[in-house]
N, C-alpha and C positions, 0 to 999 in steps of 0.2 A: 576436497576435490569436487569439481562440478561436472554435471552431465547435461548434455544438450537435449533436454526433454522436449522443449518447444523452441524451434529455431526461427529467428527473425533476421532482418537485414543488418541491424547494428547491435542487437542484444539477443540473448537466449535466456529461457527460463529453465531453472534447474532446481532439483531438491537442494535444501540448505546444507551447508557445511558448517555445522555449529562451532567447531573449534576455531575456524577462521573468522567467522562472523561475530562471535562473542567479543573478541578484541575490538573489532571495528565498531560494533554497535555500542559498546560501553563508552567509547569516545563520543559517538554521535549522540547518544541519549543524555550525556552529561554536558556536552559542549555545543551542539547544534540546536540553537534556540527554536527553530521551526519544528524540527522533529520532536524535541522534548515537549514543547507546548502542545503540539497537535496530538500527542499521545498521552498527555497527562503526566509526563515524567519530570517536569520542572520542579515539582514540589518535594521530590525525594532524592535520596542518594542511591545510585545504582552502580554497585561494584560488579566486577566481571562474573562472580558467581550468581548474582541475582539475574544478570542478563542471560547467562547460560540457562538458568532455570526457565526464564521466559521463553527463550528459543525452543527449549525442549517441550514446553507446554504447547507452544504454537505449532510445533511440528507434529503434535498428536492429531491435529486436524488434517484432512486429506489434501488440502490444496494451498499450502504455503509454498510459494516459489521465490527463489532468489533471482534477482535480475542481474545478469552477468554480461559484461562487455565482450562482444565477439572478438575484438582485436587483441585483447590482453588477458582475458579470463578474470578481470577484476570485478569484485562484488560491488554493486551499485545501489542495492536496496531490495525491498520485498514487494511483491504484489500477491494478494491472497483472496481466496473465496472462503468465507466462514459462515456459520449458521446455515449451512447447506441443508435444504429440504428437497423433496422430490423434484420440484420444478423451479425453485428460486434460491437465491443466495445473496449475501451481503459481500461487497468488495471493499478492500482496503489497499492502500499503496503508500509507501514512503521511499524517497530517493535521497541519497547523500547530496550535500550542498553543491559540490562541484559538478554534479550531473543534472541539476535542475535547469529547466528552461532551454533544453537542447533537443527535446522531442523523445528522449529515452523512455520517460514515463508513459507518454502517449503510445509508443510502440508496444511497451509491455502490456498496457491495458488492452490494446487491440488484440494482441496475441491471447491474452487471458479470456477476453470476450469470445473470440473464435473457438477456443477450447471449451468454454462453458456452454456455448450454444450448439456446437457441432460435434463435440465428443461426449460430454456428460448430459447433453440434451436439456439444459435449463430453459425456462421460458422467460425469466426475469432476473435482473441483477439490480440490487439496491445499494446505495451508499449514502454516507453523510459527508457534507463539506461545510467547513466553518465559514460563516458569513463574511469574514474579513479576507478570505482567500479567493479573491476574484479570479486570479490566474487559473487555479484548479477548477473553479466553477466553469470558466470559459472552455477549458479543455474537455470537461465532461459533457458540456452542451454540444461541443463540436463533434463528439463521438455519438451523439444521439440520446444522451440522458436528458430527462425532463424533470423539473422540480415537481414534487408530489406532496410537499408539506414543509412545515417549519416548526422548530421549537424556538420560541421567541426568548431572547435575552437569557439564555441558559449557560452560556460559555463566557467565563471571565478571562480576558486576554489583553495584555498591554494597557491596563488601567481602565478598561470598560467592558461592558457586557455585549455579547454578540449572539446572533441567531445561529442555530445549526440548521442547515438546509438539507432536506431529505430529497434524494433524487433516485430515479429508476430508469432502467432501460427494459422495455418489454418487447420481446420478439414477436 
């Protein structure tokens, strides 16, 4: 079951429903190449019990939100703040394949940023984006994130090495 913790126009952010999401994420982590490679899951086998364990561990953090479609209450992905300290945090997001490139992730990030800066009073949000993911980098830049560093040639993907780009939004 999902709860409308943070409401948006097309999506809302909710605490996770582990029982529902474990089934969906097991499929995504094993079959969705983008999610698997971006999260380091392509090198192993993840059965439903391992995925459930990961979800339970992720839920120990204070700010893992499920992204839910307003129209049909369908699970679309996660957006999270982790490594939260007094004034800053790291952000992560992933969205299922059929929801990408439609603005749902952008809306979820905007909602999370508003929550982070206006409810929990953070000063900065950091993130990592893979150098080959130009679309994600462009979305983050359009939201005001700036590149603040790089780890050069540290990510192997699709037959070659890529940079990990470090970005931040400072209020």
